[in-house]
N, C-alpha and C positions, 0 to 999 in steps of 0.2 A: 191314323193307323200306326204311327210310330209308337205311341204309348200303349196301345191295345192291339198288339200284333196278331192275336188270335180272335179278333172280333168276327171274322168271317166264318162261315160254316165249313166243315170238312168237305172237300171235293168228292170224296168217295162215299158220302152219305147218299148221293144220287149218282151212281157210276154211269159213265158215258155208254152209249149203245152203238156208236158208229165204229166201224172197223178201224178207221184211221186213229181214233182216240184210244181204242183198246190196244192197238199195236204200239203206240207211243208209250202207254202205261207199262206194257210188258217189257219195253226196252229200258225202262228206268232201273237204277240199282235197287236192290232189295230194301224195302222199307221207305224208299224215297217218296213214293206215291202217298203214303200216310200223312206226310207233312203238307200236302197241297191243300190250299184253302181258297174259297171263293167269297167275294164280297160284292154286294149290289150297292152301287152308289149312283143315285139318280137313274139315268137311262143306261148306265154302263155296268158291265160285269167285269170284275177284276179277278184274275187268277194269280195267286202268289204263293210263295213258300217262305218259311222262316227258318233261318239257321240259328239254332239255339246257342251254339258255341260263340258266335259272333254277334248275337242279338241284332241280326240284319234281316231285313225283309227284301226278298227278291221278287220283283214284279215280273210275271211271266207273260201276261197278255191282258189287254184291255179291249173289250168288245162292246159295241153299241148293241144292246139286246132287244130293242123295240122296233 
């Protein structure tokens, strides 16, 4: 993931439907939700964001999805 930081799909392509997730998205600074990406790796779903100015990947959550 370090070389191809945008390999995951945009998180907002399939927006969440839970009240909790929608509340968290609404609390984010303007435009921040657009940088959220998700990547499926084996049985795990990774939610991350990329800071372009630092070329840094911030791993936000790892969930076992099966």
